[in-house]
VOPAGU-2260 file (C-alpha; in pm, 1 decimal, decimal comma):
REM VOPAGU-2260
SITE   aa  ch    i         X         Y         Z
SITE  MET   A    0    1528,3     862,8    1024,2
SITE  SER   A    1    1283,2     486,4    1068,1
SITE  ASP   A    2    1505,9     179,0     947,5
SITE  PHE   A    3    1209,1      72,7     835,2
SITE  LEU   A    4    1195,6     325,8     512,7
SITE  ASP   A    5    1510,9     113,3     444,2
SITE  HIS   A    6    1381,1    -290,1     412,4
SITE  ASP   A    7    1366,8    -408,3      64,2
SITE  LEU   A    8    1063,0    -406,5     -72,4
SITE  GLU   A    9    1021,6    -676,1    -439,7
SITE  MET   A   10     829,0    -472,3    -676,2
SITE  ILE   A   11     621,3    -672,7    -894,9
SITE  ASP   A   12     828,6    -611,8   -1173,4
SITE  GLY   A   13    1089,3    -791,3   -1002,1
SITE  SER   A   14    1292,9    -466,8    -934,6
SITE  THR   A   15    1403,0    -395,6    -551,7
SITE  THR   A   16    1325,5     -57,0    -406,8
SITE  THR   A   17    1305,7     103,7     -76,5
SITE  LEU   A   18    1013,7     337,8      80,1
SITE  ARG   A   19    1270,6     600,2     200,9
SITE  THR   A   20    1393,0     566,6    -174,8
SITE  LEU   A   21     991,1     577,4    -294,6
SITE  THR   A   22     922,2     842,6     -69,9
SITE  GLY   A   23    1178,8    1088,7    -191,9
SITE  ASP   A   24    1142,6    1446,7     -35,0
SITE  GLY   A   25     794,1    1340,2      24,0
SITE  ARG   A   26     480,3    1101,8     149,3
SITE  VAL   A   27     407,2     764,5       3,9
SITE  LEU   A   28      73,6     665,9      80,5
SITE  VAL   A   29     126,2     194,9     136,0
SITE  VAL   A   30    -183,7      69,3       9,1
SITE  ASN   A   31    -284,3    -337,2      57,1
SITE  VAL   A   32    -449,4    -409,2    -248,7
SITE  ALA   A   33    -684,9    -656,4    -381,9
SITE  SER   A   34    -854,8    -690,2    -741,6
SITE  ALA   A   35   -1163,2    -856,0    -610,7
SITE  CYS   A   36   -1282,8    -685,2    -322,1
SITE  GLY   A   37   -1573,7    -422,0    -281,6
SITE  LEU   A   38   -1354,0    -182,4    -210,8
SITE  THR   A   39   -1140,2    -260,7    -519,1
SITE  PRO   A   40   -1275,9      67,9    -674,6
SITE  GLN   A   41   -1053,9     278,7    -453,2
SITE  TYR   A   42    -771,4     199,8    -728,6
SITE  ALA   A   43    -909,9     495,4    -944,7
SITE  ASP   A   44    -899,5     696,7    -652,7
SITE  LEU   A   45    -566,7     636,3    -538,6
SITE  GLN   A   46    -416,1     616,8    -865,8
SITE  ARG   A   47    -560,7    1025,8    -894,6
SITE  LEU   A   48    -450,2    1062,7    -560,8
SITE  HIS   A   49    -107,8     973,1    -693,0
SITE  THR   A   50    -131,6    1156,6   -1043,0
SITE  ASP   A   51    -251,7    1461,5    -876,5
SITE  HIS   A   52     -65,6    1564,2    -557,4
SITE  ASP   A   53     330,0    1631,2    -612,2
SITE  GLY   A   54     500,7    1497,1    -318,0
SITE  ILE   A   55     262,6    1167,2    -279,8
SITE  THR   A   56     433,1     859,7    -428,3
SITE  VAL   A   57     107,0     550,8    -416,0
SITE  VAL   A   58     248,2     224,4    -335,1
SITE  GLY   A   59       9,7     -59,6    -417,7
SITE  VAL   A   60     105,5    -400,4    -183,7
SITE  PRO   A   61     -75,8    -673,0    -322,0
SITE  CYS   A   62    -232,8    -912,2     -48,0
SITE  ASN   A   63    -430,2   -1251,2    -115,9
SITE  GLN   A   64    -474,2   -1299,2     270,5
SITE  PHE   A   65    -859,9   -1149,1     362,6
SITE  GLY   A   66   -1130,4   -1345,4     169,1
SITE  ALA   A   67    -814,7   -1470,7     -60,6
SITE  GLN   A   68    -952,8   -1211,4    -336,2
SITE  GLU   A   69    -584,9   -1128,8    -435,7
SITE  PRO   A   70    -508,2   -1457,1    -607,7
SITE  GLY   A   71    -364,1   -1373,7    -964,4
SITE  THR   A   72     -24,0   -1411,2   -1055,0
SITE  HIS   A   73     193,8   -1010,9   -1127,1
SITE  GLU   A   74     139,5   -1058,5   -1487,4
SITE  GLU   A   75    -227,8   -1045,4   -1396,1
SITE  ILE   A   76    -215,7    -832,5   -1135,1
SITE  CYS   A   77     -61,0    -583,4   -1357,8
SITE  ALA   A   78    -300,3    -620,1   -1641,1
SITE  PHE   A   79    -613,3    -591,3   -1436,7
SITE  THR   A   80    -470,2    -239,1   -1274,9
SITE  GLU   A   81    -385,6    -149,9   -1601,1
SITE  GLU   A   82    -701,5    -211,0   -1826,4
SITE  ARG   A   83    -977,2    -146,5   -1568,0
SITE  TYR   A   84    -805,0     140,8   -1380,5
SITE  GLY   A   85    -542,8     252,2   -1527,7
SITE  VAL   A   86    -285,7     251,1   -1247,5
SITE  THR   A   87      47,2     379,2   -1321,6
SITE  PHE   A   88     208,8     390,2    -977,9
SITE  PRO   A   89     450,4      94,5    -873,1
SITE  LEU   A   90     289,3    -225,9    -665,3
SITE  SER   A   91     521,5    -416,9    -524,9
SITE  ALA   A   92     535,9    -772,4    -551,6
SITE  LYS   A   93     292,5    -964,9    -367,3
SITE  LEU   A   94     316,8   -1022,9      22,0
SITE  GLU   A   95     191,1   -1070,1     324,7
SITE  VAL   A   96     119,6    -781,1     598,5
SITE  ASN   A   97      10,9   -1014,9     887,9
SITE  GLY   A   98      28,5   -1353,7    1039,0
SITE  SER   A   99     468,6   -1478,7    1062,4
SITE  GLY   A  100     527,5   -1421,5     704,7
SITE  ARG   A  101     430,4   -1042,7     733,5
SITE  HIS   A  102     707,6    -824,9     538,5
SITE  PRO   A  103     895,2    -658,0     802,5
SITE  ILE   A  104     790,0    -335,0     621,1
SITE  TYR   A  105     412,2    -454,9     807,6
SITE  ALA   A  106     541,2    -485,2    1158,3
SITE  ALA   A  107     628,0    -115,8    1141,5
SITE  LEU   A  108     283,4       5,0     988,7
SITE  CYS   A  109      97,8    -197,1    1215,7
SITE  ALA   A  110     261,8     -76,2    1572,4
SITE  VAL   A  111      95,1     243,0    1456,3
SITE  ALA   A  112    -323,7     350,0    1564,2
SITE  ASP   A  113    -579,0     545,4    1369,7
SITE  ALA   A  114    -789,3     774,1    1476,0
SITE  ASP   A  115   -1036,8     481,0    1661,5
SITE  GLY   A  116    -689,5     363,3    1848,4
SITE  HIS   A  117    -653,1      29,9    1662,1
SITE  HIS   A  118    -335,9     -83,6    1602,1
SITE  GLY   A  119    -190,3    -390,8    1495,2
SITE  ASP   A  120    -306,1    -649,0    1205,8
SITE  VAL   A  121    -420,8    -506,0     900,5
SITE  ARG   A  122    -816,8    -571,6     973,7
SITE  TRP   A  123    -864,5    -582,9     532,3
SITE  ASN   A  124    -807,8    -527,7     173,5
SITE  PHE   A  125    -682,3     -85,1     158,7
SITE  GLU   A  126    -648,2       5,2     451,7
SITE  LYS   A  127    -339,5     251,3     425,5
SITE  PHE   A  128     -77,4     415,9     543,0
SITE  LEU   A  129      68,3     782,4     472,8
SITE  VAL   A  130     426,0     752,8     502,9
SITE  SER   A  131     664,3    1111,9     545,4
SITE  ASN   A  132    1036,3    1063,4     438,3
SITE  ASP   A  133    1120,5    1076,9     843,1
SITE  GLY   A  134     918,6     782,4     904,2
SITE  SER   A  135     620,2     941,9    1086,0
SITE  ILE   A  136     311,4     690,6    1016,5
SITE  VAL   A  137    -100,4     784,0    1008,9
SITE  ARG   A  138    -279,0     480,0     950,2
SITE  PHE   A  139    -681,5     487,3     780,4
SITE  LYS   A  140    -916,5     260,3     789,4
SITE  PRO   A  141    -959,7      74,9     472,7
SITE  GLN   A  142   -1359,4     245,4     425,7
SITE  THR   A  143   -1120,0     569,7     410,4
SITE  SER   A  144   -1125,7     779,7      71,5
SITE  PRO   A  145    -747,6     789,5     -69,2
SITE  ALA   A  146    -897,4    1196,5    -103,1
SITE  ASP   A  147    -959,5    1197,4     278,6
SITE  VAL   A  148    -572,2    1103,1     364,5
SITE  LEU   A  149    -451,1    1440,4     260,2
């Protein structure tokens, strides 16, 4: 099993968990999210994926590294996602997915190439990583609809 699944992940409510805990016997879709992006409407599809498919847990990772499109506080992010999109899936605390402050989980995720062979830095908001409980990772471009990751 991959140890990146066991890295601590601070959640937006201040609690701490791991991807291993979140995957359970299934899979987790890790998505860097932002509230002021052209792709923000994907929140609705992410919520549907989370509620309609047993064995899939969506985890939103607020990140302000792309065009400063997630400037809000944790409270503002929660209020926005709940009121606008009815989000009930877990959200992490805001973190960095690229650069010297990149979270260790994203170091492992970014090592995997997508279908076009891109690996390395996350390119934009709403890039998706489907992680199985055995540590295998499938990477999807930001524009990929959440409905197309299964």
